[in-house]
N, C-alpha and C positions, 0 to 999 in steps of 0.2 A: 463784566468785559472792562475790557481796558482799553489802553490808546489804536492800540489795534482795531481794534472790535468799531470803534467812532470810526475810524476812517473810514471802513467797510462800509457803512451805515451810510457815511458823505458818499460816497464811490456808490454805492450796489441798492441800498436803498433797505430798505428792510428784509431779515431772510426767513420766510417763511415754514420753515425748521425751526426754528427757534419762538416755543409759545411758550408763554406766560401761563402760570397756574392761581387761579381762585377761584373765591370761595362760593356761595352762593344770595350768598351778604354782603359781596361786594370788596371781602378783603384778601385783598396779592398776597398769595404765599409763599410764589416765586416768581421773578423775574421783573423783581424793580426798578432797576438799574434800566429795562432792556425798555418796560413801557418808557416810562423817564424821556429817554434819549431818543423814541417815536413821535412824542408827543415833544421833544423840543422841531423834531425835523419835519412836526402836520400832521403826521402819517393817517387816517382818518379812519383804520381798523386794525389792529393785528388780532391773529388767531391765541385762542388759548381754552387752555383745559378746566371746565366747572367741577367744580368737587363738591356737597351738599357741606351746608356745615351745621347740621345734625348730626351725617354719616359718623358712627366712630371707628371709620375705615382709616385705616395706615396710610399717609401720604409721602411716598417716596420726596426728601424735599432739602433744601438746607435750610435748618435753623436760621432765623430772622436774625442775627443777632449785628449788631454794628461793629461793634469791633473784630468779630472773623473777616467781616467784607472788605472794615476797613486796612485790614492787614494785608488783607489780600491783592485790593488794589495799588499801595503802593509798592508792594513784591514787580508785578507790572508799571509802574513806573508813573504809576497820574501823585499830585502836590498834594499834599496837607489842603491846601488853598484850593483846588480842581474836589474834592474829596465832599468839601464843606461845599462847596456851591453844589455834588448833584442831594446831598442831606439834605438842604436849603429844598431844595426842588420838590425830592421823593417825598419832604413832610407837605411842601406847597398843595402835591397831588390828591396825597391822603386824607388832608381835609377837605379838601374840592369836595371829593366825593364820600365821605361819611355822613 
C-alpha cells in the first residue's frame, strides 16, 4: 500500500477487489496494511480468503517480513515515522485478535 492507495481509501472507500488472506485461526498472512487502513477508516467488514491452518497446501503470498515491506513503503514515499505508526497499528490489531 502506498500514499496513493491511502488517498484512494479516503476518496473511494474500500476496494472489494483487494481481499486479505487469513488462516482459520485468525492469523493474517496477507493484507496487514489493508486491514489496518480499513480499521482506521471504520470499515465494518472486508472481504478475505480464509485458509485451513492445519492444511499444508501452498499459499501464494508475500513473505511476512517487516524489512521487505518497510523497504517497499520507503520506495513509495512513506516516511520512517509513518511506517513506524503503521507498525504500531498492526501490532495493536494483532494483539487484539490473538
